[in-house]
C-alpha positions in Angstrom: 20.3 -3.4 -8.6 23.1 -4.7 -6.7 23.0 -7.8 -4.7 25.6 -8.2 -1.5 25.6 -4.5 -1.4 27.4 -4.2 1.6 29.7 -6.8 3.4 27.7 -9.3 4.9 28.9 -8.7 8.7 28.3 -5.0 7.8 24.5 -6.0 6.1 23.6 -8.0 9.2 25.0 -5.6 12.4 22.9 -3.1 10.3 19.8 -5.1 10.4 19.9 -6.2 13.9 20.7 -2.3 14.9 17.4 -1.3 12.8 15.4 -3.6 15.0 16.9 -2.6 18.0 16.2 0.9 16.8 12.5 -0.1 16.3 11.7 -2.0 19.2 13.2 0.7 21.3 10.7 2.7 23.9 10.4 5.4 25.6 10.7 4.9 29.3 9.4 7.4 32.2 11.8 8.5 35.0 10.9 5.1 36.9 11.2 2.8 34.2 7.7 2.4 32.6 7.1 2.5 28.9 5.1 5.2 27.7 2.7 5.5 24.7 1.1 8.3 22.9 -1.4 8.5 19.9 1.4 10.3 18.1 4.3 7.7 18.7 3.0 4.2 19.7 5.2 4.8 22.2 8.6 3.9 20.5 11.4 5.6 21.2 13.0 6.2 17.7 11.0 5.5 15.5 7.3 7.4 14.1 4.5 6.4 12.5 4.0 7.3 8.8 3.6 10.6 7.9 3.3 12.0 4.6 2.4 15.6 3.3 -0.6 15.7 1.0 -1.7 18.7 -0.6 -1.2 22.4 0.8 -2.4 21.7 4.2 -3.0 17.6 5.0 -0.4 15.0 6.4 -1.6 11.7 6.6 0.1 8.1 7.5 0.0 5.3 5.7 -1.0 1.9 8.0 1.7 -0.3 9.3 4.7 1.9 8.4 7.1 3.5 10.7 9.9 5.6 9.7 12.9 7.7 11.4 14.9 10.3 9.5 18.6 10.0 10.5 18.8 13.6 10.2 16.5 14.4 13.4 18.8 14.9 15.7 16.2 15.8 18.6 15.3 12.4 18.4 18.3 10.5 17.4 21.0 12.1 18.9 22.0 10.1 21.8 22.4 7.1 19.7 25.1 8.6 17.8 28.3 7.5 20.3 26.2 4.5 21.1 28.4 1.8 19.9 25.0 -0.3 19.3 24.4 1.7 16.2 27.3 1.8 14.9 27.0 0.1 11.7 23.8 2.2 10.9 26.0 5.8 11.7 28.8 4.7 9.3 26.1 4.1 6.6 24.9 7.2 7.6 28.7 9.5 7.2 29.7 7.1 4.1 26.0 8.4 2.1 27.2 12.1 2.3 29.8 11.7 -0.6 30.6 7.8 -1.1 27.4 7.4 -3.2 27.4 10.7 -5.1 30.6 9.7 -6.2 30.5 6.6 -7.3 27.1 7.7 -9.9 29.2 10.6 -11.2 31.6 8.6 -12.5 29.1 6.1 -14.4 26.4 9.3 -15.2 28.4 12.4 -14.7 25.1 13.8 -16.5 23.3 13.6 -13.0 25.1 16.5 -11.9 24.8 15.1 -7.8 25.3 17.7 -5.4 27.4 17.2 -2.6 27.5 18.1 1.1 25.8 17.1 4.1 22.1 18.7 3.2 22.7 17.0 -0.4 21.2 13.8 0.8 18.3 12.5 3.0 18.5 9.0 4.7 15.3 7.2 6.0 15.0 3.7 8.0 11.5 2.1 7.7 10.0 -0.6 9.0 6.7 -2.4 7.5 5.1 -4.0 9.9 3.2 -6.3 8.0 -0.4 -6.8 8.0 -0.8 -5.7 4.7 1.5 -2.3 5.0 2.1 -0.9 1.5 2.8 2.4 -0.7 0.3 3.4 -3.4 1.7 4.2 -7.3 4.0 7.5 -7.2 7.4 9.6 -7.7 9.8 10.2 -5.3 9.9 13.7 -6.5 6.8 14.7 -7.5 8.0 18.4 -8.7 9.7 21.3 -7.5 10.8 22.3 -4.5 11.8 18.9 -4.2 15.1 18.3 -5.8 15.3 14.5 -5.7 17.4 13.0 -8.4 18.3 9.1 -7.7 16.5 7.1 -5.2 18.4 4.2 -3.6 17.1 1.5 -1.2 19.2 -0.9 0.9 16.9 -3.8 1.8 17.8 -5.4 5.1 15.5 -8.8 5.5 17.5 -12.0 5.8 14.4 -14.4 6.5 11.9 -12.5 3.5 10.7 -15.5 1.6 8.9 -15.4 -1.9 5.3 -14.9 -0.8 5.8 -12.6 2.3 5.2 -10.0 -0.2 6.7 -6.2 0.3 8.2 -6.4 -3.4 9.3 -3.3 -5.1 6.9 -2.5 -8.2 8.4 0.0 -10.9 6.7 0.7 -14.1 8.9 2.7 -16.8 6.0 4.9 -18.7 4.0 2.5 -21.3 7.0 0.0 -20.6 6.9 -3.6 -19.2 7.1 -3.3 -15.0 9.5 -5.0 -12.8 9.4 -6.8 -9.6 12.2 -6.7 -7.4 12.4 -8.5 -4.2 13.2 -6.8 -0.9 16.3 -9.1 -0.5 18.4 -9.1 2.2 21.6 -7.2 1.5 20.3 -5.9 -2.0 20.2 -2.1 -3.3 17.8 -0.9 -5.5 18.6 2.5 -7.6 16.7 4.1 -9.7 15.6 7.7 -11.0 13.2 9.5 -8.3 12.0 12.1 -10.7 10.9 9.6 -13.5 9.9 5.8 -12.4 6.2 5.2 -10.8 6.5 2.6 -8.3 4.9 1.5 -5.2 5.6 -1.3 -2.6 3.1 -4.2 -2.7 1.2 -5.2 0.3 3.7 -6.9 3.0 2.9 -10.1 4.8 6.3 -10.3 6.5 6.4 -9.9 10.0 8.6 -6.8 9.4 10.0 -5.4 6.4 13.2 -3.4 6.8 15.3 -1.1 4.2 17.1 2.6 4.5 16.6 4.6 1.8 19.0 7.5 0.3 17.5 9.9 -2.0 20.6 12.2 -3.7 19.8 15.7 -4.6 21.3 17.0 -8.0 20.9 19.9 -10.4 18.2 19.5 -12.9 14.9 20.4 -14.7 12.5 19.7 -12.4 9.8 21.4 -14.2 6.5 19.5 -14.2 4.6 21.8 -17.5 4.0 19.4 -20.3 5.0 21.4 -23.6 3.0 18.9 -26.0 1.2 19.3 -29.2 -1.6 16.7 -28.5 -2.1 16.6 -32.1 1.8 16.0 -33.4 2.2 13.4 -30.0 -0.6 10.9 -31.5 0.9 11.0 -35.2 3.3 8.3 -33.5 2.2 7.3 -30.4 5.1 4.8 -29.6 7.5 7.6 -30.2 5.7 9.9 -28.0 5.7 7.3 -25.3 9.4 6.6 -25.7 10.3 10.7 -25.0 7.9 11.1 -22.3 9.7 7.9 -20.9 13.1 9.3 -20.9 11.9 12.6 -19.1 9.7 13.9 -16.0 7.2 15.5 -18.0 5.3 12.1 -18.0 4.7 12.7 -14.2 1.2 15.5 -16.1 0.2 12.2 -17.6 1.1 9.0 -15.9 -2.3 9.2 -13.4 -4.6 9.4 -16.3 -2.7 6.7 -17.6 -2.3 4.5 -15.1 -5.6 5.6 -13.4 -6.9 2.2 -12.5 -3.5 1.2 -11.0 -3.1 4.3 -9.0 -6.8 3.5 -7.5 -6.7 0.1 -6.9 -3.4 0.6 -5.1 -4.5 3.9 -2.9 -7.3 1.6 -1.9 -5.2 -1.5 -1.0 -2.9 0.9 1.1 -5.1 3.1 3.2 -8.2 1.0 3.3 -10.4 3.0 5.5 -7.8 4.8 7.5 -7.5 8.8 7.7 -7.0 10.5 4.5 -8.1 7.6 1.9 -10.9 9.8 0.7 -9.3 12.8 0.7 -6.3 10.8 -1.3 -8.9 9.2 -4.0 -10.8 12.4 -4.5 -7.9 14.1 -5.6 -6.5 11.2 -7.9 -10.2 11.5 -9.4 -9.9 15.1 -9.8 -6.7 15.0 -11.1 -7.7 12.5 -14.0 -10.7 14.6 -14.5 -8.7 17.6 -15.5 -6.7 16.0 -17.5 -9.7 14.6 -19.7 -11.4 18.1 -19.6 -9.0 19.2 -22.3 -9.9 17.4 -25.7 -6.4 16.6 -27.5 -5.3 15.7 -23.8 -7.4 13.2 -23.5 -7.6 11.7 -26.6 -3.6 11.3 -26.6 -4.1 9.5 -22.9 -6.7 7.4 -24.2 -3.7 6.6 -26.9 -1.2 6.2 -24.6 -3.5 3.4 -22.7 -3.9 1.0 -25.5 -0.3 1.8 -26.5 1.0 0.7 -22.7 -1.5 -2.1 -23.8 -0.2 -3.6 -26.4 3.6 -3.4 -25.2 2.6 -5.0 -21.9 0.9 -8.1 -24.0 4.0 -8.2 -26.3 6.5 -8.7 -23.3 7.0 -10.1 -20.0 7.4 -8.7 -16.6 10.7 -8.8 -14.8 10.6 -10.6 -11.6 14.2 -10.3 -9.6 
């Protein structure tokens, strides 16, 4: 985590430009605003749409986003001084972040070039808008290695919600406030996280995902009987890698379920997401060895949580 990531004037300008982008409305030739079910009349930002499974696309309520790589939607803002800081951030993210991280983490093998990162802007309209527990890189074909989130919320106050919660596997959770000009960075493939319900009028952030070359297999090559001999050691090993993704839904089954209900309510897709979660947990527990390991890991994580305090920043 890095506070005061940008020059304060740039952070303020970026925030203002994000707000302008979010407020912009499409207009007809006679100057009247237009609205469609797809985009709520917004010119640049769109309701969140997330691919789920092989065929479904669902949206998280009260979340609007825009992809800075979307030339068809945002191209007209490229040379507009009103969005200069936003585009300067986009251009700098092409190589600047990867270069900085490689100096301290050369083992990351981060990619370079125009297609090596994805940049998305997001506005959470409050009213409980949130995200359930998930990994930003759930497995192939994703190549996301690092997630970098820049928060732009000068009005944010304790009690507004919208915090980032990160959950190291069988470790102690941390809650990170979305304070203005704060950058949060974590591994995309091995850090379980969510966003708590936001009650602020708006919550802004810019996310950069940096791609890398690494083993992104979701295969769990584990002997359950051997893993049970030292559950603490097994938990530490899983926490260091991305194979934890095969077990986390079962180890954190209750938390996953509660966050899905909190996020989706009765919105389209809620039932499908819950059913997929239940089925995943059932599939894991059909293997008797994995079921015993999951039960042991659940007990271990509760012991860790009872001994150590959560981190709040």
